[in-house]
C-alpha positions, 0 to 999 in steps of 0.5 A: 090754406091754414093760417100762419103757424105761431112764431117761436120768437120770444116777441110773440107774446107782447103782440096785441091781440085784434079783432078783425071783421070782413063783410061784402061791400055793394060798391063800383066806386074806384077804390082809391076814391075811398081814401080820406083826406090826411086832415083826419089824423094830419098824417098822409102816410097813414094811407095805404094802397096796393091797386091795379086795374081797379082791383086791390086793396086800399086802407087808412088809420092805424091799428098796429104798425111795426118797424125794423132796421138792418140785415134782420129786418125781414125776419124780425117783420115776419116774426111780429106779423105771425105773432099777430095773426096767431092772436087775431080774432077774425070774422071774414064773410067773404074769404078770398086772399086779401080779406080778414087780417091783412098787412101792408109793408115796405122794406129798405133796399139796403141792410145798411139804410138809415130808413126803416122797414114798415108793417102797417095794419090799417084800421079800415081797409076796402078791397076788390078782387074779380068784381067782388068788393069788401070792407074789413075793420081792424080794432084793439077793442075785444068786441065786434062792432057794426060796420058802417060803409065807407064814404067816397071822399072829396076829390084832393088838390093838385100839387101847387108851384111843384119845381124840381132840383138835383138830389144826392145824384146829378145828371153828370154825377150820374153818367160818371158813376155809369162810366165807372161802372162799365169799367168794372164790368169790362175788367170782369169784377161783376156782370151787372149793376143797378145804379140809381139817382134821385130828384127832389120835387117841392110844392108850395103846400103839402102834397096830398098823396091822394092826388098822385096815387089817382093820376098814376092809377088812370095812366098807368094800368098795368102797374101796381099803384102803391102807397105804405108810410109815406112811400108811393108809386106805380110799380111795373114789377111784381117781385113775387105773388103767393096766392093759394099755392101758386107763386108768380113773379114779373121779371122787367129788365132791359128798357127803351124809351117810347116815342108817342108815334105808334109805329115808331115805338113798334119798330123800337119794340122789335129792336128791344126784343133783339138787343144783346145788351138788353137781352143780356141784362134780362137773362140775369134777372130771370136767372136770379128770380128763378134760382131764388125761388127754386128751393121753395117751389115743386115745379116752375115755369120759365119761358124761354124768350121774354115779351115786351110790355108797353107802358105810356113812357117805356117799354121793357122786356118782361118775363112771368115766372110761374111755380107751385109752392112746396113748403109753408113759406109766406109771400114775404118770406119769399120776397126776402129770398128774392131781395135784391134781384138782378133787376134792382142790384146786379150780378153777382148780387154780393159784388153788385150791392157793394159797388152801389154802396161805392158809386151811388152816393146816396141811401136808396131808403125803401126805393127798389126793396119790396113793397105790398101786402100779406094776409094772415094765411101768408098769401099776398103781393110784393112789387119792387118799389120803382117809378116812386118817391118817398114824402120827406117825413120832416117836410110834407111839401117835398118828395124824393123821386128815384129812378135806376137802370141796369148797367152792363158791358155795352152800357153808354153813360149819356143813354143811361142818363136819357133812360133814368129820366124816362123813369122819372116821368111817371112821378114828375107828370103825377105832381105837375099835371092836372 
């Protein structure tokens, strides 16, 4: 697949040239084990991750970075990345998606968020795919330098003295918001809206993101463990992947909490698969994804019925949508066309997003926005930043955790509070368990 074409944006001429080299790496170490302590530069947000079942990418240091705000954030980021890719000098000795020039990114959910979209090009990247491991170096220097194999970092310290406090939305406030949303839905103004709440975790010492990432990877192997610019988590939902012409998306909507008893959980899974409320919520989400991908696809496969995805804390109705690319739209362009899907916004989109702004009483920041990576060819993977938290930029001892639930006509406020509590468990446990 050819590299991305040079952009027409006026800013293209100002993009710096980078020199990139990727070489094979003989290693079976966990990718997350390579992430260095933040003490190297004092900033934990320079660590990046996209790892699932041992495969993926991690990186550290910052060769280049970009930020944008507002409704134009996706287009601005795409133009910047095309500019960087068009001027890069790349020597790639591996040649698979994820090698060569790569950026990591995360984007705010809302157009009017006070948070910024971020694209980061790490100076060092270690990746693995299907048993093949590689090392990538990115520099602004004009000459290629010999690469030194990365070393396994020391074990990160566990968080100390973690306490939790309500954020902008307390459980009772959340229940009231759900009740109001159900009333609006029952009046026919919309079919579904996703409402979120937050929780503030505070430790006695700065939180090492490597600890959180390792705990999440150990306990939630079916998720993508991510970190970009201080936002970290383990998302079970793949917004979109573009891989050499194949487009895939995993849609999750409809949730039930696990009990820990295998026999009881099987019965709950069966009830989830028959639940009219959850099937209705799921149908809205699948339909929104299929409609968004259709203009970029020559063919598409949408399964008739969802399957039940089992995670340690909850179970979800899930559908894997697959399509064949019909144009040169990058993975980021596809992610932008899908955002916000019904799984994190609602249906119809405009009405749901407006109601979120009215009832949530908080800025989601980059929670529920696209998070992931992209290479110079436009291949990449973008998840939805769920089961996540954002380390506060002015206080590294605190992290804001988020969870949201899909609200439809049959939703019960207290049940939705319980579901949101279940969705907070992965991050809470990662901060408090050894």
